[in-house]
C-alpha positions as CSV (number, residue, x, y, z in Angstrom):
1,A,0.0,0.0,0.0
2,P,1.2,3.6,-0.5
3,R,3.0,4.9,2.5
4,I,2.6,8.4,3.7
5,G,4.3,10.2,6.6
6,R,3.0,10.4,10.1
7,A,1.8,14.0,9.6
8,T,-0.2,12.9,6.6
9,R,-1.6,9.9,8.4
10,R,-2.5,12.0,11.4
11,A,-4.2,14.5,9.1
12,A,-6.2,11.6,7.8
13,A,-6.9,10.2,11.3
14,A,-9.8,11.4,13.4
15,G,-12.4,10.1,15.9
16,M,-14.8,10.5,13.1
17,S,-17.2,8.9,10.6
18,A,-17.2,9.9,6.9
19,R,-19.3,9.1,3.9
20,L,-16.8,9.0,1.2
21,P,-16.9,10.1,-2.5
22,P,-15.9,7.7,-5.4
23,P,-12.1,7.6,-5.9
24,R,-10.8,9.5,-8.9
25,W,-8.2,6.8,-9.6
26,R,-10.7,3.9,-9.8
27,E,-10.0,1.6,-12.7
28,G,-11.6,-1.7,-14.0
29,D,-15.1,-2.8,-14.6
30,A,-18.0,-2.4,-12.2
31,H,-17.7,-6.0,-11.0
32,G,-14.2,-5.3,-9.8
33,S,-12.0,-8.3,-10.4
34,G,-9.5,-6.8,-7.9
35,H,-11.9,-7.0,-5.0
36,K,-9.5,-8.9,-2.7
37,G,-6.7,-6.7,-3.8
38,V,-8.2,-3.4,-2.9
39,V,-9.4,-4.6,0.5
40,S,-5.9,-6.0,1.2
41,L,-4.4,-2.6,0.2
42,L,-6.6,-0.8,2.6
43,Q,-5.6,-3.3,5.4
44,E,-1.9,-2.7,4.6
45,F,-2.4,1.0,4.7
46,V,-4.1,0.8,8.1
47,Q,-1.3,-1.5,9.4
48,C,1.2,1.3,8.7
49,S,0.0,2.9,11.9
50,K,1.9,0.9,14.6
51,H,1.7,3.4,17.5
52,F,-0.8,1.2,19.4
53,Q,-0.6,-2.5,19.9
54,L,-3.9,-4.1,18.9
55,P,-5.3,-7.2,20.7
56,Q,-4.4,-10.5,19.2
57,H,-6.8,-12.1,16.7
58,R,-8.5,-8.7,16.2
59,P,-9.5,-8.0,12.6
60,I,-7.7,-5.0,11.2
61,L,-10.8,-4.0,9.2
62,Q,-14.2,-4.5,10.7
63,W,-17.1,-4.5,8.2
64,N,-20.8,-3.7,8.6
65,F,-23.5,-3.7,6.0
66,D,-26.7,-1.6,5.8
67,N,-29.7,-2.6,3.7
68,R,-32.4,-0.7,2.0
69,I,-35.4,-1.5,-0.3
70,V,-35.4,0.2,-3.7
71,D,-38.7,0.5,-5.7
72,F,-40.3,-1.7,-3.0
73,T,-38.7,-4.9,-4.4
74,A,-34.9,-4.7,-4.9
75,L,-32.5,-5.0,-1.9
76,E,-29.3,-3.0,-1.9
77,F,-26.3,-3.0,0.4
78,R,-23.9,-0.3,1.7
79,A,-20.7,-1.3,3.3
80,S,-19.0,0.6,6.1
81,V,-15.6,-0.2,7.5
82,A,-14.2,0.5,10.9
83,F,-10.4,0.7,11.6
84,L,-7.9,2.3,13.9
85,L,-5.3,4.9,12.7
86,D,-2.8,6.2,15.3
87,G,-5.2,5.1,18.1
88,I,-8.2,6.9,16.6
89,P,-11.3,4.9,15.5
90,H,-12.6,5.6,12.0
91,H,-15.8,4.6,10.3
92,A,-16.0,5.1,6.5
93,A,-19.0,4.3,4.3
94,G,-19.4,3.7,0.6
95,A,-22.4,3.8,-1.8
96,W,-25.3,1.5,-2.3
97,H,-24.8,-1.6,-4.5
98,P,-26.9,-4.7,-5.4
99,S,-24.4,-7.1,-3.7
100,K,-22.3,-7.1,-0.5
101,K,-19.2,-7.9,-2.5
102,L,-19.5,-4.8,-4.7
103,A,-20.4,-2.7,-1.7
104,Q,-17.3,-3.8,0.2
105,R,-15.0,-3.2,-2.7
106,D,-16.6,0.3,-3.2
107,A,-16.0,1.3,0.4
108,A,-12.4,0.1,0.4
109,E,-11.7,2.0,-2.9
110,R,-13.2,5.1,-1.5
111,A,-11.3,4.9,1.7
112,L,-8.0,4.5,-0.1
113,G,-8.8,7.2,-2.6
114,F,-9.6,9.6,0.2
115,F,-7.0,9.0,2.8
116,V,-4.1,8.3,0.4
117,G,-5.1,10.1,-2.8
118,R,-7.1,13.2,-1.7
119,W,-5.1,13.9,1.5
120,G,-1.8,13.3,-0.2
121,E,-2.7,15.8,-3.0
122,Q,-3.9,18.3,-0.5
123,L,-0.7,18.4,1.5
124,L,1.5,18.5,-1.6
125,E,-0.4,21.4,-3.1
126,H,-0.7,23.6,0.0
127,Q,2.1,22.7,2.4
128,R,4.3,25.5,1.0
129,E,2.0,28.2,-0.1
130,W,-0.5,28.2,2.8
131,A,0.2,29.8,6.2
132,P,-2.4,29.8,9.0
133,P,-3.5,33.1,10.6
134,P,-2.7,33.7,14.3
135,L,-5.1,31.7,16.5
136,P,-6.0,31.8,20.2
137,V,-4.5,28.8,22.0
138,S,-5.9,29.5,25.5
139,A,-8.5,27.2,27.2
140,G,-12.0,28.0,26.3
141,S,-11.1,29.5,23.0
142,E,-11.1,26.3,21.0
143,V,-14.4,26.8,19.2
144,R,-13.5,30.3,18.1
145,A,-10.0,29.1,17.0
146,L,-11.6,26.3,14.9
147,E,-14.1,28.7,13.3
148,T,-11.2,31.0,12.2
149,F,-9.0,28.1,11.1
150,C,-11.8,26.5,8.9
151,Q,-12.5,29.8,7.2
152,C,-9.0,29.8,5.7
153,Y,-7.8,26.2,5.7
154,P,-8.0,25.0,2.1
155,A,-9.3,21.5,3.0
156,C,-12.3,23.0,4.8
157,Q,-13.0,25.4,1.9
158,G,-14.5,28.0,4.3
159,A,-17.1,25.7,5.7
160,G,-19.0,26.7,8.9
161,L,-19.3,24.6,12.0
162,R,-22.6,22.7,12.4
163,W,-23.2,21.4,16.0
164,S,-25.6,18.9,17.5
165,H,-25.8,17.6,21.0
166,A,-26.9,14.5,22.8
167,W,-27.6,14.3,26.5
168,S,-27.2,11.2,28.7
169,S,-27.2,10.9,32.5
170,G,-26.8,14.7,32.9
171,T,-23.8,15.0,30.5
172,C,-23.5,16.4,27.0
173,I,-21.8,15.0,23.9
174,A,-21.1,17.5,21.2
175,Q,-21.0,16.4,17.6
176,L,-19.5,18.5,14.9
177,D,-20.5,18.1,11.2
178,L,-17.7,19.5,9.0
179,P,-17.0,18.8,5.3
180,I,-13.3,18.2,4.7
181,L,-12.1,18.0,1.1
182,G,-15.8,17.9,0.1
183,V,-16.5,14.8,2.3
184,P,-19.0,15.0,5.2
185,H,-17.3,14.2,8.5
186,K,-18.8,13.7,12.0
187,F,-16.6,14.3,15.0
188,V,-17.5,13.7,18.7
189,G,-15.9,14.3,22.0
190,T,-16.4,13.0,25.5
191,P,-19.5,13.4,27.7
192,L,-19.1,16.6,29.8
193,R,-21.3,18.7,32.1
194,S,-22.4,21.5,29.7
195,V,-22.8,22.3,26.0
196,E,-20.0,24.9,26.1
197,V,-17.4,22.6,27.6
198,A,-18.4,19.7,25.4
199,E,-18.1,21.8,22.2
200,A,-14.7,23.1,23.4
201,D,-13.6,19.5,23.9
202,T,-14.7,18.4,20.4
203,A,-13.2,21.5,18.8
204,R,-9.8,20.8,20.5
205,R,-9.8,17.3,19.2
206,V,-10.6,18.5,15.6
207,L,-7.8,21.2,15.8
208,W,-5.4,18.4,16.8
209,Y,-6.7,16.2,14.0
210,L,-6.1,19.0,11.4
211,Q,-2.7,19.6,13.0
212,C,-3.5,23.3,13.5
213,P,-0.3,25.2,14.7
214,G,-0.4,25.5,18.4
215,Y,-2.7,22.5,18.9
216,E,-0.3,19.7,17.7
217,G,0.0,18.4,21.3
218,A,-3.5,19.3,22.5
219,F,-4.8,15.8,22.4
220,A,-3.4,12.3,22.8
221,P,-5.2,9.0,22.1
222,D,-5.8,6.8,25.1
223,P,-4.0,3.4,24.6
224,K,-6.4,1.9,27.2
225,S,-9.6,3.0,25.5
226,P,-12.2,0.4,24.4
227,A,-11.5,1.3,20.8
228,V,-7.9,0.1,21.2
229,T,-8.2,-2.8,23.8
230,S,-11.5,-4.5,22.9
231,R,-12.0,-7.0,20.1
232,E,-14.4,-4.7,18.3
233,I,-14.3,-1.0,17.7
234,P,-17.4,0.7,19.3
235,A,-20.1,1.1,16.7
236,A,-20.9,4.4,15.1
237,P,-24.3,6.0,15.8
238,T,-27.3,4.3,14.0
239,N,-27.8,5.5,10.4
240,W,-24.9,7.9,10.7
241,A,-24.1,7.6,7.0
242,S,-27.7,8.0,5.8
243,E,-28.9,11.1,4.1
244,E,-32.3,12.7,4.7
245,G,-35.0,10.6,3.0
246,E,-33.1,7.3,3.3
247,G,-34.5,6.5,6.7
248,C,-37.8,4.9,5.4
249,A,-36.0,2.7,2.9
250,V,-33.4,1.6,5.5
251,L,-36.1,0.9,8.1
252,M,-38.2,-1.1,5.6
253,A,-35.1,-3.2,4.7
254,E,-34.3,-3.8,8.4
255,R,-37.9,-5.1,9.0
256,K,-37.8,-7.3,5.9
257,T,-34.4,-8.8,6.6
258,A,-35.3,-9.4,10.3
259,L,-37.9,-11.9,9.1
260,M,-35.4,-13.4,6.7
261,R,-32.7,-13.8,9.3
262,V,-35.0,-15.5,11.8
263,Q,-36.4,-17.8,9.1
264,N,-32.9,-18.7,7.9
265,R,-31.7,-19.4,11.4
266,L,-34.6,-21.8,12.1
267,Q,-33.9,-23.6,8.8
268,Q,-30.2,-23.9,9.7
269,E,-30.6,-25.0,13.3
270,F,-33.5,-27.4,12.7
271,A,-32.8,-28.8,9.3
272,R,-32.6,-32.4,10.5
273,H,-36.0,-32.1,12.2
274,L,-37.9,-30.9,9.1
275,R,-39.6,-33.2,6.8
276,P,-39.0,-32.7,3.0
277,G,-41.1,-29.7,1.9
278,Q,-42.1,-28.7,5.4
279,G,-42.0,-25.0,6.2
280,V,-40.4,-23.8,9.4
281,W,-43.4,-21.7,10.4
282,A,-47.0,-20.8,9.6
283,W,-48.6,-17.3,10.1
284,S,-52.1,-16.3,11.0
285,Y,-53.5,-12.8,11.7
286,E,-56.4,-11.2,13.5
287,T,-57.6,-7.6,13.1
288,D,-59.5,-5.3,15.4
289,E,-63.0,-5.2,13.9
290,E,-63.8,-1.9,15.8
291,D,-60.8,-0.1,14.4
292,V,-61.6,2.2,11.4
293,A,-58.1,3.5,10.7
294,W,-55.8,2.4,7.9
295,P,-53.8,0.3,8.1
296,P,-55.9,-1.5,10.8
297,L,-54.7,-2.8,14.1
298,C,-53.4,-6.3,13.6
299,R,-52.0,-9.1,15.8
300,A,-49.8,-11.8,14.3
301,T,-49.4,-15.4,15.5
302,V,-46.6,-17.7,14.2
303,Q,-46.7,-21.4,14.7
304,V,-43.2,-23.0,14.7
305,P,-43.8,-26.8,14.5
306,V,-40.2,-27.8,15.2
307,L,-40.4,-25.9,18.5
308,G,-43.9,-27.1,19.3
309,R,-44.8,-23.5,20.1
310,A,-46.9,-20.6,18.9
311,F,-45.8,-16.9,19.4
312,T,-48.4,-14.1,19.4
313,G,-47.2,-10.6,19.1
314,A,-48.6,-7.3,20.3
315,W,-51.2,-5.3,18.5
316,A,-49.6,-3.2,15.8
317,R,-50.7,-0.8,13.0
318,G,-50.5,-3.0,9.9
319,Q,-49.8,-6.6,9.2
320,R,-46.1,-6.1,8.6
321,D,-45.4,-4.4,12.0
322,A,-47.4,-7.1,13.7
323,Q,-45.4,-9.8,11.9
324,V,-42.1,-8.1,12.9
325,H,-43.1,-8.1,16.6
326,A,-44.1,-11.8,16.6
327,C,-40.8,-12.6,14.8
328,G,-39.0,-10.8,17.6
329,L,-40.5,-13.1,20.1
330,V,-39.2,-16.1,18.2
331,S,-35.7,-14.5,18.1
332,D,-35.8,-13.8,21.8
333,F,-36.9,-17.4,22.5
334,L,-34.0,-18.8,20.5
335,G,-31.8,-16.9,22.9
336,G,-29.0,-15.7,20.6
337,A,-26.9,-17.5,18.0
338,G,-24.9,-20.5,19.2
339,T,-26.6,-20.9,22.6
340,G,-28.2,-24.3,21.7
341,R,-31.4,-23.3,23.4
342,G,-33.4,-23.9,20.2
343,M,-32.2,-27.6,20.0
344,E,-33.2,-28.1,23.6
345,A,-36.7,-26.7,22.9
346,V,-37.1,-29.3,20.1
347,E,-36.4,-32.2,22.4
348,E,-38.8,-30.7,25.0
349,A,-41.5,-30.2,22.4
350,S,-41.3,-33.8,21.2
351,E,-42.4,-34.9,24.7
352,G,-45.2,-32.3,25.3
353,D,-48.2,-30.9,23.6
354,G,-46.7,-27.6,22.7
355,S,-47.3,-24.1,24.2
356,E,-47.8,-20.5,23.3
357,C,-45.8,-17.4,24.0
358,A,-47.5,-14.0,23.8
359,G,-46.2,-10.5,23.7
360,D,-48.0,-7.7,25.6
């Protein structure tokens, strides 16, 4: 993989999530015969950062896939990859594709194109001709310093700061949305007692991330943080890479794939208990006859013969939501992948008359 200096890597590293543009250097056909190659190149690039010892057997690249429904029929996938650079967790997302393989290749190509190509070009073009203005370096002036810096820093292209806040247990987390080289980035700090202090903390981290003069030593990654020591990098916020208007499609896909996942799990775990042509479950529905709204209130019941049980969900608005709730009861009963609880239930059901589980 291309090697760049520590200053460039640190400029590319941040406690952030980014939805990346297509790389300008992409070559080859849309199906990408170099799928393994580009993923391997990204892994080698990440491994250039050796300032933190990662846990043994921990994947260098950690992948996740979002789903959405297009035109009410087609399923598409978007890959996001999490990795650690200089002790800082990153989450980078690609575009939507009809298969997971294409989505994974796309996200890897975009990550390499941005961190290596775009940042490398930026530093080569401006490292000599650009000089930052005088900035305040005192405590409490971080937000003002970042505003001034972003107005003149070429990578920020004069973008303003867009803040949002989340409260939990009396503390505030400040999130900063900032485009860098035309790519939307999200930065977060640590939970603190007030909005002002939380914003200053996040701003200080971003100033360090951008290697702003006077703030080069303002932040140091914690080698004992969960992002470094645990087997998995903490997940980014839900739907962090989604644009406005994508939420309905993503939610619809999550509901549809939830049913598919539970059905597939039943088929895999109980394959030897099923007769040829036997389905793993059977659905029935009841509606509230007094309800005049649309879609009507509905309650779903799913019979699972291999478990000898029926699961009745709560009343929900519409058949699909009712089905999802009942499916959740089946998933909860199975108790998590690999527990073996489902197999035990089969043996119990073979001795009894079956039973019913209901949701409130």
